[in-house]
N, C-alpha and C positions, 0 to 999 in steps of 0.2 A: 393801695398796694405798698409793700415795704420797698424802700430804696436799697439797692445792693451796694454796700460800702466798697466792694472791689471794682465797681464800675466807675472809672475815673476818666476825665477828659484828656485829650492829647495835649492841649495847651490851655490851662485854666484861665489865663488872663488875656486870651486872644480877643481881638476886636471884630472877628468875623466867624461865621459858622463853619466854614471849611477848616480853618486853623483850630478852632475849638474842638470839634469832633474828629477831625481828620476827614479826608475826602470820602472814604467809604461810609462813615457814619452820617455825614451830611447827605449823601445820596440816598441812604435808607430813609431819611426823613422826607426828602423830596418824593421818593417813590410811594411812601405811605400816603402822603397828602394827595398825590395824583390818583391813587386807587380810590380814596375816599371821594374825591371830587368828581371824577369823570371815568372811573373804571380804567384809568391809566391809558386812555386812548388819546392819540393826537387828533384824529378825525374818526369818530364812530362810523361804522360801516352800514348803519341802518337807514341811510338816506336822509330824508327831511324829517328828522326826529331829534328830540333833545339827546344829549349825551347819556350813555348808560351811567348809572350812579349807584354806588353800593351803600349809600346811607340807609335808605328804607324805601319800600314800594310806594308809600304815600307821597314821597317827593317825586318819584317818577310819574305817578298819576297826575299830580298837580302840574308838573312841567308839560306833560302831553296835552292837558286840557287848555293850558294858557299859551301854548307854543305859537309864537307870532312871526317866526322868521324861517327862511329857507336856508339858513347858514348851519351846516353840520358843525357840531362841537361847541354850540353856544346855547346856554339855557334860556328859559323863558324871560329872565330878567336881563339878559345880555352879558352874563358872565361867560368868559371865553376860554376855550382850550382845556388842556388836561388838568390845569390847576384852577380852572374857573376864575380867571383874573377879571377884575373890574377895569373899566375904561381908565379910571384914575391910575391904577397900578401899571397898566400898559403904557400910559403917557409918561409916568415917572421914569420908566425904563427907556424912554426915548422914541417909541414907535408911533404914538399919537400926539398930535400937536398940543402944546400947552393951552392954546386958545380954546380947545375943546373942553378942557377941565374947567376953565373960567365960565364957559357957557353952561356946563352942568351945575356948577355952584350957583350961578345966577338964577337958574330955574329950579333950584333946590332938588336937583336930581343926581347929586354926586354919589348917593347910595343906590341909585338905579331901582327905585321903588316901582311898584306896579303902575302908578300914574305916569311914569316916565318912559314906558315901553316904546312908544312911537318915536320919541326923540332919540333914545338909546340906539334903536335899530337903524334909524336914519344915519346916525353918526358912524356906526360900524360899517354900514354898506357903502358909505361915501368915500371913494379913494382920496378925496381932498382932506379927509380927517387924518390921514397917515403921513408920516414924515419921510418915508423912504429909507430910513436908517437900516443898515444891514440888508438892503434889498427888500424890506417889508413895505410894500406899496399899497396893500389892501388887506382886508380881513382874511381872505383866502391864503395869502402869503403867510400871515401870522399863524393861522391854524395848521398850516402844513410845515411849520418850522419848529422843530424841537429846540434848536439853538435860541430862538427868540423867546420862546416860552420859558425855557430854563433861565435865561437872563432875567426875565421878570421875576421869577421865583427866587433867584439868588438875591436880588435887590431887596425883595420883601422880607425874606428870612433874616438878612443881615440888619435891616432897619428894625424889625421887631426884636431881634436879639439885643441890639444896643439900647432900645427904649426900655425893655424889661430889665436889662442890666443896670441902667442908670436909676431906675425907680426901685431897685432892690427886690424885684418880684420873681427872680429866678435864683436857684441855688447853684452857683457855678461849680461847686464841688461834685455835683451830681449830673452827669449827662442825661440820665433818665428824666430828671425834673426839667432840665432845659429843653429836651426834645418834646416833652409833653406840653410845656408852655408855648413852644413855637407852633405846635400843631393847633392848640386852642386859639392862638393868636391869628392863625390863618382863617379860622372860622369866625371869630368874634372881633378881630382887631386887637392890637396890643392893649388898649385901654379896657376892652371887654374882658380880655384874659386876666388883667390885673384885678378887675372887680370880681371875676370868678374866684380868683385866689383869696380874695378878702371875704368870700362867703356869700356873694349875691347871686351865684349861679350864672346863667347866661345861655341863651339859645340864639340861633340865627333865624332868618325868615322862614326856614323850612322846619323849624322846631327841633333842630339837631343841637344837642348840648355840647358846650365846650368841654365839659368834664369827660364826655365820651371820647373826644379826640385826645385829651390829655392821657386818659387811662390806656387807650389803645396803643399809642406810640410810646408812652413812657414806661410800660411794663418791661420792655426788653432793652438791655444795654446796647446802645448803638455801637457798631463796629468802629474800631480806631484804625 
C-alpha cells in the first residue's frame, strides 16, 4: 500500500512509542494488536476455552484441540491475556520472577513450544512464580488486570521500537510504516520483522504472516 506523505509523527526523534505517535496513536496500535491476539478481551466469557481470536478459524480449532489449561485467557501454548504475552515478556515487566526465565532458557522452553506445555502451565499456575509487583500475585490477578497487561505491552512496544530504530528497519518519517513494523514485531519478534522487511517473509507458529499484521495496521495513519 502507498504511504501517505501527509501522515507525520508527533515527534520524529522520540525514544518511545507514546511520544512518537502521541497517546491516541499508540492506543490505536495497542487496540489493534489486542483485537488480533485475543478479540480484545481481558478474560473471555466462554469458560474453560482458549481466548477468542480473530486471526483465523484454523487457529481457534488448533487451540481448542490442544487446550491444556483451565485458565481463561491463556492459549494452548501459555501465551496470556489480551495481548497474548509470553512468560518472558511478563517477567521483563516485573510480574514473574527472573529465575523462571532462567528455568525456561535452561530447558529450551523460552519460546513455549509444544513440548513445553506441562512446564509452562505449571509455572503460570504456581503463585510462587509471581513477584507480587502491583498486587499481581498469581495468573488470575494478571488476567484480570488491564493495567498490568498494558504495562507489559508498553514495555514490549518500546523495546521493539528502539531495536528497529537502531537497526534502520523503520522509516521514522512515516507513522504508517512504524505502526506496521511494530505490529509485525509483536507477532514475529523484532528480529523476525527485520528479516520480513528484508524479504524473507515470516509466520508465527499458527501460520499467521507478519505481512498481514503490517498491512492491517499500517494502512491507516495513526491518530496524533
